[in-house]
C-alpha positions, -999 to +999 in steps of 0.1 A: -162-465-076-190-450-101-216-472-109-217-472-148-255-464-162-271-493-174-280-490-208-303-505-235-272-519-250-261-534-216-294-553-211-294-566-250-257-579-242-270-593-210-294-612-223-267-623-253-243-636-227-275-655-203-287-673-235-280-708-243-284-721-278-297-762-275-323-739-251-333-716-281-339-743-303-362-762-278-379-731-274-383-718-311-397-753-317-421-748-285-435-712-294-439-724-332-416-702-356-415-729-383-431-716-415-468-711-415-468-712-379-478-684-358-443-677-345-426-676-379-396-666-379-393-652-338-352-655-329-350-669-292-320-669-275-333-694-249-330-680-217-352-694-186-378-666-178-367-658-141-335-654-154-351-628-182-371-614-158-339-603-131-319-594-158-346-574-174-352-555-140-319-546-133-327-519-163-360-510-153-353-469-154-354-473-192-373-447-210-403-454-242-373-444-269-355-477-257-383-496-250-392-495-285-359-502-301-365-538-277-398-541-285-387-538-325-363-563-322-366-595-340-354-615-310-381-626-286-365-624-250-357-584-264-393-577-267-401-598-235-377-578-212-389-547-225-424-559-217-412-568-183-398-534-174-430-521-186-451-538-162-429-532-133-430-492-139-466-497-144-469-509-108-447-484-096-459-453-119-479-425-110-513-418-130-497-398-155-468-420-159-500-457-161-515-438-188-486-437-206-476-468-207-510-483-215-509-460-247-476-473-253-483-508-251-514-503-276-496-486-297-470-518-294-496-546-300-481-562-332-445-564-314-464-583-286-466-615-306-468-643-292-487-656-262-462-655-235-456-619-245-492-614-241-499-632-207-466-615-191-479-581-198-518-577-207-533-582-170-503-561-151-510-532-177-538-532-196-564-555-172-548-535-143-557-502-162-592-514-167-599-518-131-614-482-128-622-476-162-645-481-192-636-510-204-648-506-245-608-510-255-616-546-249-647-545-273-625-531-301-592-556-291-616-590-293-631-578-329-593-576-343-586-599-369-553-602-349-546-631-329-529-614-306-548-583-302-578-610-293-562-628-265-548-598-252-586-585-247-595-620-237-566-624-211-567-590-197-602-594-182-588-620-163-577-584-137-610-580-136-623-615-125-598-613-095-616-583-084-647-604-089-660-586-117-673-611-139-695-595-169-663-583-191-647-617-190-683-633-199-690-605-225-659-614-242-656-651-237-687-649-255-678-628-284-646-650-292-664-685-291-662-687-328-628-681-328-603-704-349-575-704-331-565-731-306-548-702-286-576-687-280-600-718-277-571-719-245-576-683-236-612-683-235-616-717-213-588-706-189-604-673-178-637-693-175-620-711-151-609-678-132-648-671-129-658-704-116-633-700-089-652-666-081-688-678-087-692-718-096-728-708-104-721-679-130-698-704-152-722-731-145-748-711-165-725-696-189-715-733-200-750-748-203-762-715-224-732-719-246-725-755-250-729-757-282-706-738-292-676-741-270-649-755-284-636-786-264-606-770-252-623-742-240-647-761-217-619-787-210-598-758-192-628-742-180-639-773-162-606-778-147-613-776-114-646-795-104-643-838-103-634-857-125-665-875-125-685-838-126-658-832-156-676-861-176-709-850-173-701-816-179-680-831-212-713-841-223-733-815-218-745-822-185-752-791-162-776-799-133 
């Protein structure tokens, strides 16, 4: 029996079948889709991440035109599936394909428009790509008016931190310390926490220098790995 080719419309049907209306209603609230919230207007099917990932990867061969249609969809899981596919393609791709994926990714940052979409994709695509390339794109994204581009800049540096390269993470963190959005406060703290796991002294020096500027959420995230008594001291500005 000849297997029918897997198409974008087939993926969309599979995602619809995997959806759960009750879960969708809960997730829509969780991702702040109400009027004036950061996810305003986003539509959810209500698919658990492991199920979505498994479903998407069965269609990992889809090309950029089909992935563009998915990214342009109002349905959150369509965009998430496209990003899961791009991550998988980047991991397996040759140099030419990887460059094309990064260019396609950066062209579509307006569609990578919630924190989960940023986090599932930017480290494995842009962050991985920058391990052996100039990082000027991070500064441009960090200066963006787009919350999602700023978060991409910050979270992408985690891929560099995991390689022991801390400088870019610290530079981008410093650039974004005055950011007003809570999602950025969390992202900066998350990356700083990873910096501390690589080099505790570097983290402490950064926190001490910038203590007056640090959003409270950022500081709490950054020192999560420290013992409770030490965390209490650092929250009070004591880093000796």
